[in-house]
N, C-alpha and C positions, 0 to 999 in steps of 0.2 A: 493557366499561366499566371505567374506572379506579376501584379500590376505595379508594385513599388519598385523604384529604381535603387533604393537603399537595400543593400544585402543584409538579411537577418543575421544576428549573431550566430545562430545555429549553423547556417551555411558557412560562415567564416570559420567557425570552430571545426566543422566537418572537413573543410579544405585543409586546414593546418594539420589535423590528425591524419587525414588521408595521405598527404605529402610526406609526413614523417613516418607513418607506420605501414602503409600499404603500397604506395608508389614504388619504394625500393624493392619490393618483393614480387608484386603482381602487376600485370596490365589490367585495365578496366575489364577487359573480356574475361581474363582468368578470375578476377575477383567476382564478377557477375555470375560465373558458373558456380563458384563456391557458395554464393548467396542464393542461388536459384532465381536470379533476376536476369534481365537483359543488360547489355553494356549501355544501351540508351537510357535505361532507368537510372543507372549510376551517374551518367553524364548529366542528366536533367537535375538530379539532386545537387551535384557539385556546381552546376552553373545556374542554380536558382531559377530553373524553368518550372520545375514541379516542386510544390511545397512538401516538405517531409512531414508525414504524420507520425504519431508516437510509435506505432509498430515499426516503421522504417528506422526511426532513430534507435530504438532498442536493438533491432537486428544489426544495424551498422555498428553500434557500440559493442555488441557481443562479438562480431567479426573482428573488430579492431582491438578487442580485449581492453576496453576502457569503460568507465562508468558512464551511463547515458547522460549524466549531468555535464560531462565534459563537452558533449555536443550541444545539448540544450539545457541550460541551467533551470529552465521553467518546466521541466518534464515531470516533476515529482508526482503530481496528482494523476498522471497517466500510467505510472509504473504498476506492475502487478503487485498485489498484496499491500497497496497503499490505499488508505481510506482518506478521503478529503471531506471535511465538514466545514460549514461556515458558521462561526459563532456570531450571532446577531448582536450580542452585548458582551462587554467585559464587566465582571462583577464589581469593579471599582466605580463604574459610572453606568448604572442601568437606565439613565435618562437619555443617553446618546448612543445611537446605533454605531457599532464597530464594524460589522460585516467582515471579520477577519477570517481568512482561509487558514485552516489548521490541517496539517497532514500527519497521519499516523501510519506507521508500518505495522500491518497486521501480522501477528505471529502465524507462522505456517501451520502450526498444529492447532489453531483455534477452531472452535466449533460452538454451536448454540444449544442452550438448554432452555426449554419452555417451562415456566413456573405455573403451577396451578393456583386455584383460588384460595388455598389454605396457607399460602406463604405470605411473607412480609410485603411482597410486591405482586399482588394477584394479576395473572395474565401477562406478566412481563416476560421478556426473553433476555437471557444473559449470554454474553459471549465469554467463553472460558477457554482455558488451554490445559494441556497435559503436564506442564512444567510445575510440579508441586513444590519446587524450590523457589519459585518466583514470589517475591514479596508483594502482597496485595492488601488492599484495605478490607476486602471481603472474599470469602471462599464458599464454594459448594463442597460440602463434606459428606461422604458416605461413611457411616460408622460401621465397625465390624459387626457382623451378624444382622445387618440391615441392608435394604436395597434403596431406601429413600435418600435423596440428596437434600441436605439442610443448609441453610445459609448461616454463616458465622462471620462476625467481624474478626479482624486479626487478633484483637485482644481477648476474644471469647473462644478461641479455638480449643477443642478438647485435647487431652493429653495424646501424644503421638501413638501410644499403645492402643488407644481406642479407635484410631482412624484407619479405615480400610483404603480410602482414596480421597485426595484433596485436590480440588480444581480452583486455581485463582480466577477471580472474576475480572475480566478485562473491561467490560462495558455492560451497561444496563440499558435495555430498550423498553420503554413503557410509555403509556399515555398516547398510544396511536390507535387508529381504527384498523383492526385486523381485516384482511380481505378474505381469509379462509379459516 
């Protein structure tokens, strides 16, 4: 049960959206059947008896055909394909902790490539994607007639005629203790 007497913004937003988009079309029982829930679960969310978790917010948003942020503006870090990091410092002032949360939307087609000890970043892991039109600072490039991926900066890219496949580097993970 929610202990606070103040209704959270997410519940207020849910009520407004529910009354506008769902109430004119469905009863709580009909909506519950479509969601695979009980009518009681919907009532508890609408009446702030049960706190909505991110999965419930996303499911309700999809059902109402709205962005989950319309229900809970603070849901970003819980969305699928969103990566949240905390930047300990800002480069302008490395003497003062910033602890800023930064959210990135991960590309759907991203995947990881492990680098071996002969590369610029021994034992690092790169997150790359299939979108070879994406402008990036660095790329993993496989040259025609070769199977090895090599790292090139944007300015060092070989001529297009020599490239078999080009993967933009989205992130570099290095300097960590590998578990396996």
